[in-house]
mmCIF file of the C-alpha atoms, coordinates in Angstrom:
data_MODEL
# 
_entry.id   MODEL 
# 
loop_
_atom_site.group_PDB 
_atom_site.id 
_atom_site.type_symbol 
_atom_site.label_atom_id 
_atom_site.label_alt_id 
_atom_site.label_comp_id 
_atom_site.label_asym_id 
_atom_site.label_entity_id 
_atom_site.label_seq_id 
_atom_site.pdbx_PDB_ins_code 
_atom_site.Cartn_x 
_atom_site.Cartn_y 
_atom_site.Cartn_z 
_atom_site.occupancy 
_atom_site.B_iso_or_equiv 
_atom_site.pdbx_formal_charge 
_atom_site.auth_seq_id 
_atom_site.auth_comp_id 
_atom_site.auth_asym_id 
_atom_site.auth_atom_id 
_atom_site.pdbx_PDB_model_num 
ATOM 1  C CA . MET A 1 1  ? -84.531  3.665   -175.423 1.00 0.00 ? 1  MET A CA 1 
ATOM 2  C CA . LYS A 1 2  ? -84.840  0.594   -173.196 1.00 0.00 ? 2  LYS A CA 1 
ATOM 3  C CA . ASN A 1 3  ? -86.136  -2.662  -174.669 1.00 0.00 ? 3  ASN A CA 1 
ATOM 4  C CA . PRO A 1 4  ? -89.872  -2.721  -173.726 1.00 0.00 ? 4  PRO A CA 1 
ATOM 5  C CA . ILE A 1 5  ? -89.876  -6.450  -172.981 1.00 0.00 ? 5  ILE A CA 1 
ATOM 6  C CA . ALA A 1 6  ? -86.645  -6.505  -170.964 1.00 0.00 ? 6  ALA A CA 1 
ATOM 7  C CA . ASP A 1 7  ? -88.459  -6.468  -167.601 1.00 0.00 ? 7  ASP A CA 1 
ATOM 8  C CA . LEU A 1 8  ? -90.888  -9.287  -168.466 1.00 0.00 ? 8  LEU A CA 1 
ATOM 9  C CA . ASN A 1 9  ? -90.190  -12.571 -166.689 1.00 0.00 ? 9  ASN A CA 1 
ATOM 10 C CA . LYS A 1 10 ? -89.645  -15.427 -169.149 1.00 0.00 ? 10 LYS A CA 1 
ATOM 11 C CA . ILE A 1 11 ? -91.221  -17.937 -166.758 1.00 0.00 ? 11 ILE A CA 1 
ATOM 12 C CA . PHE A 1 12 ? -94.547  -16.159 -167.213 1.00 0.00 ? 12 PHE A CA 1 
ATOM 13 C CA . ASP A 1 13 ? -94.442  -16.447 -171.027 1.00 0.00 ? 13 ASP A CA 1 
ATOM 14 C CA . SER A 1 14 ? -96.627  -19.517 -170.649 1.00 0.00 ? 14 SER A CA 1 
ATOM 15 C CA . ARG A 1 15 ? -100.332 -18.743 -170.377 1.00 0.00 ? 15 ARG A CA 1 
ATOM 16 C CA . ILE A 1 16 ? -100.670 -21.739 -168.052 1.00 0.00 ? 16 ILE A CA 1 
ATOM 17 C CA . ARG A 1 17 ? -98.050  -20.470 -165.598 1.00 0.00 ? 17 ARG A CA 1 
ATOM 18 C CA . LEU A 1 18 ? -99.603  -17.017 -165.850 1.00 0.00 ? 18 LEU A CA 1 
ATOM 19 C CA . GLY A 1 19 ? -102.960 -18.609 -165.000 1.00 0.00 ? 19 GLY A CA 1 
ATOM 20 C CA . VAL A 1 20 ? -101.560 -20.585 -162.066 1.00 0.00 ? 20 VAL A CA 1 
ATOM 21 C CA . MET A 1 21 ? -99.950  -17.482 -160.583 1.00 0.00 ? 21 MET A CA 1 
ATOM 22 C CA . SER A 1 22 ? -103.124 -15.430 -161.100 1.00 0.00 ? 22 SER A CA 1 
ATOM 23 C CA . VAL A 1 23 ? -105.136 -18.040 -159.188 1.00 0.00 ? 23 VAL A CA 1 
ATOM 24 C CA . LEU A 1 24 ? -102.569 -18.262 -156.387 1.00 0.00 ? 24 LEU A CA 1 
ATOM 25 C CA . VAL A 1 25 ? -102.311 -14.496 -155.952 1.00 0.00 ? 25 VAL A CA 1 
ATOM 26 C CA . VAL A 1 26 ? -105.986 -14.337 -154.953 1.00 0.00 ? 26 VAL A CA 1 
ATOM 27 C CA . ASN A 1 27 ? -106.212 -17.670 -153.049 1.00 0.00 ? 27 ASN A CA 1 
ATOM 28 C CA . ASP A 1 28 ? -104.249 -18.520 -149.910 1.00 0.00 ? 28 ASP A CA 1 
ATOM 29 C CA . GLU A 1 29 ? -103.869 -22.064 -151.198 1.00 0.00 ? 29 GLU A CA 1 
ATOM 30 C CA . ILE A 1 30 ? -105.433 -24.266 -153.835 1.00 0.00 ? 30 ILE A CA 1 
ATOM 31 C CA . GLY A 1 31 ? -105.555 -27.992 -154.449 1.00 0.00 ? 31 GLY A CA 1 
ATOM 32 C CA . PHE A 1 32 ? -104.225 -29.691 -157.552 1.00 0.00 ? 32 PHE A CA 1 
ATOM 33 C CA . ASN A 1 33 ? -107.647 -30.878 -158.751 1.00 0.00 ? 33 ASN A CA 1 
ATOM 34 C CA . ASP A 1 34 ? -109.262 -27.459 -158.220 1.00 0.00 ? 34 ASP A CA 1 
ATOM 35 C CA . LEU A 1 35 ? -106.460 -25.803 -160.161 1.00 0.00 ? 35 LEU A CA 1 
ATOM 36 C CA . LYS A 1 36 ? -106.742 -28.405 -162.918 1.00 0.00 ? 36 LYS A CA 1 
ATOM 37 C CA . GLN A 1 37 ? -110.492 -27.766 -163.232 1.00 0.00 ? 37 GLN A CA 1 
ATOM 38 C CA . MET A 1 38 ? -110.188 -23.973 -163.129 1.00 0.00 ? 38 MET A CA 1 
ATOM 39 C CA . LEU A 1 39 ? -107.582 -23.920 -165.886 1.00 0.00 ? 39 LEU A CA 1 
ATOM 40 C CA . GLU A 1 40 ? -109.076 -26.883 -167.798 1.00 0.00 ? 40 GLU A CA 1 
ATOM 41 C CA . LEU A 1 41 ? -105.804 -28.811 -168.036 1.00 0.00 ? 41 LEU A CA 1 
ATOM 42 C CA . THR A 1 42 ? -104.701 -32.429 -167.969 1.00 0.00 ? 42 THR A CA 1 
ATOM 43 C CA . ASP A 1 43 ? -102.805 -33.780 -164.960 1.00 0.00 ? 43 ASP A CA 1 
ATOM 44 C CA . GLY A 1 44 ? -99.525  -34.030 -166.861 1.00 0.00 ? 44 GLY A CA 1 
ATOM 45 C CA . ASN A 1 45 ? -99.725  -30.600 -168.434 1.00 0.00 ? 45 ASN A CA 1 
ATOM 46 C CA . LEU A 1 46 ? -100.489 -28.869 -165.134 1.00 0.00 ? 46 LEU A CA 1 
ATOM 47 C CA . ALA A 1 47 ? -97.871  -30.890 -163.239 1.00 0.00 ? 47 ALA A CA 1 
ATOM 48 C CA . SER A 1 48 ? -95.056  -29.882 -165.595 1.00 0.00 ? 48 SER A CA 1 
ATOM 49 C CA . HIS A 1 49 ? -95.884  -26.178 -165.256 1.00 0.00 ? 49 HIS A CA 1 
ATOM 50 C CA . LEU A 1 50 ? -96.194  -26.455 -161.476 1.00 0.00 ? 50 LEU A CA 1 
ATOM 51 C CA . THR A 1 51 ? -92.738  -28.075 -161.391 1.00 0.00 ? 51 THR A CA 1 
ATOM 52 C CA . THR A 1 52 ? -91.275  -25.118 -163.309 1.00 0.00 ? 52 THR A CA 1 
ATOM 53 C CA . LEU A 1 53 ? -92.837  -22.655 -160.855 1.00 0.00 ? 53 LEU A CA 1 
ATOM 54 C CA . GLU A 1 54 ? -91.690  -24.729 -157.880 1.00 0.00 ? 54 GLU A CA 1 
ATOM 55 C CA . GLN A 1 55 ? -88.102  -24.917 -159.184 1.00 0.00 ? 55 GLN A CA 1 
ATOM 56 C CA . ALA A 1 56 ? -88.111  -21.118 -159.546 1.00 0.00 ? 56 ALA A CA 1 
ATOM 57 C CA . GLU A 1 57 ? -89.279  -20.991 -155.906 1.00 0.00 ? 57 GLU A CA 1 
ATOM 58 C CA . PHE A 1 58 ? -92.396  -19.045 -156.920 1.00 0.00 ? 58 PHE A CA 1 
ATOM 59 C CA . ILE A 1 59 ? -94.768  -21.617 -155.403 1.00 0.00 ? 59 ILE A CA 1 
ATOM 60 C CA . LYS A 1 60 ? -94.619  -24.051 -152.497 1.00 0.00 ? 60 LYS A CA 1 
ATOM 61 C CA . VAL A 1 61 ? -96.060  -27.563 -152.650 1.00 0.00 ? 61 VAL A CA 1 
ATOM 62 C CA . HIS A 1 62 ? -97.793  -29.040 -149.614 1.00 0.00 ? 62 HIS A CA 1 
ATOM 63 C CA . LYS A 1 63 ? -98.421  -32.790 -149.654 1.00 0.00 ? 63 LYS A CA 1 
ATOM 64 C CA . GLY A 1 64 ? -100.514 -34.539 -147.072 1.00 0.00 ? 64 GLY A CA 1 
ATOM 65 C CA . PHE A 1 65 ? -103.471 -36.813 -146.533 1.00 0.00 ? 65 PHE A CA 1 
ATOM 66 C CA . VAL A 1 66 ? -107.184 -36.216 -146.204 1.00 0.00 ? 66 VAL A CA 1 
ATOM 67 C CA . GLY A 1 67 ? -108.395 -39.471 -144.719 1.00 0.00 ? 67 GLY A CA 1 
ATOM 68 C CA . ARG A 1 68 ? -106.616 -42.101 -146.818 1.00 0.00 ? 68 ARG A CA 1 
ATOM 69 C CA . LYS A 1 69 ? -106.346 -39.957 -149.953 1.00 0.00 ? 69 LYS A CA 1 
ATOM 70 C CA . THR A 1 70 ? -103.295 -37.918 -150.794 1.00 0.00 ? 70 THR A CA 1 
ATOM 71 C CA . SER A 1 71 ? -103.816 -34.189 -150.929 1.00 0.00 ? 71 SER A CA 1 
ATOM 72 C CA . THR A 1 72 ? -101.554 -31.745 -152.763 1.00 0.00 ? 72 THR A CA 1 
ATOM 73 C CA . THR A 1 73 ? -102.021 -28.021 -152.351 1.00 0.00 ? 73 THR A CA 1 
ATOM 74 C CA . TYR A 1 74 ? -100.036 -25.044 -153.580 1.00 0.00 ? 74 TYR A CA 1 
ATOM 75 C CA . THR A 1 75 ? -99.305  -21.598 -152.193 1.00 0.00 ? 75 THR A CA 1 
ATOM 76 C CA . ILE A 1 76 ? -97.466  -18.654 -153.669 1.00 0.00 ? 76 ILE A CA 1 
ATOM 77 C CA . THR A 1 77 ? -94.158  -17.722 -152.032 1.00 0.00 ? 77 THR A CA 1 
ATOM 78 C CA . PRO A 1 78 ? -93.093  -14.148 -151.196 1.00 0.00 ? 78 PRO A CA 1 
ATOM 79 C CA . LEU A 1 79 ? -90.560  -14.416 -154.053 1.00 0.00 ? 79 LEU A CA 1 
ATOM 80 C CA . GLY A 1 80 ? -93.357  -15.587 -156.370 1.00 0.00 ? 80 GLY A CA 1 
ATOM 81 C CA . LYS A 1 81 ? -95.590  -12.655 -155.381 1.00 0.00 ? 81 LYS A CA 1 
ATOM 82 C CA . GLN A 1 82 ? -92.738  -10.227 -155.969 1.00 0.00 ? 82 GLN A CA 1 
ATOM 83 C CA . ALA A 1 83 ? -91.799  -11.727 -159.361 1.00 0.00 ? 83 ALA A CA 1 
ATOM 84 C CA . PHE A 1 84 ? -95.420  -11.853 -160.538 1.00 0.00 ? 84 PHE A CA 1 
ATOM 85 C CA . LYS A 1 85 ? -96.062  -8.250  -159.475 1.00 0.00 ? 85 LYS A CA 1 
ATOM 86 C CA . ALA A 1 86 ? -92.893  -7.106  -161.249 1.00 0.00 ? 86 ALA A CA 1 
ATOM 87 C CA . HIS A 1 87 ? -94.027  -8.955  -164.399 1.00 0.00 ? 87 HIS A CA 1 
ATOM 88 C CA . LEU A 1 88 ? -97.482  -7.332  -164.276 1.00 0.00 ? 88 LEU A CA 1 
ATOM 89 C CA . ASP A 1 89 ? -95.911  -3.917  -163.653 1.00 0.00 ? 89 ASP A CA 1 
ATOM 90 C CA . ALA A 1 90 ? -93.643  -4.405  -166.686 1.00 0.00 ? 90 ALA A CA 1 
ATOM 91 C CA . LEU A 1 91 ? -96.641  -5.389  -168.830 1.00 0.00 ? 91 LEU A CA 1 
ATOM 92 C CA . GLU A 1 92 ? -98.541  -2.328  -167.678 1.00 0.00 ? 92 GLU A CA 1 
ATOM 93 C CA . LYS A 1 93 ? -95.579  -0.048  -168.376 1.00 0.00 ? 93 LYS A CA 1 
ATOM 94 C CA . MET A 1 94 ? -95.169  -1.569  -171.843 1.00 0.00 ? 94 MET A CA 1 
ATOM 95 C CA . ILE A 1 95 ? -98.863  -1.089  -172.671 1.00 0.00 ? 95 ILE A CA 1 
ATOM 96 C CA . ARG A 1 96 ? -98.835  2.532   -171.522 1.00 0.00 ? 96 ARG A CA 1 
ATOM 97 C CA . LYS A 1 97 ? -95.973  3.308   -173.905 1.00 0.00 ? 97 LYS A CA 1 
ATOM 98 C CA . LEU A 1 98 ? -97.829  2.005   -176.979 1.00 0.00 ? 98 LEU A CA 1 
# 
């Protein structure tokens, strides 16, 4: 019998990264401050998890300016969508076997 957790993606072990991906799946893009408020996180905590997702190429960072203020937004990449869907599918399959 196959290991039931073998298809789960280790990057999504973190509830914060799971939350970020869940938000990005249903939003075309989201700003750093909106994401921070939604997930009730500190700047540093959110930033470190976003870096992990960016390094895995699951999200894309867009930096720019709104007036004189910097603006950072995030979008999910096609690879990120695929990896997140595969993770959710693996969770679903695991639950059904219990």
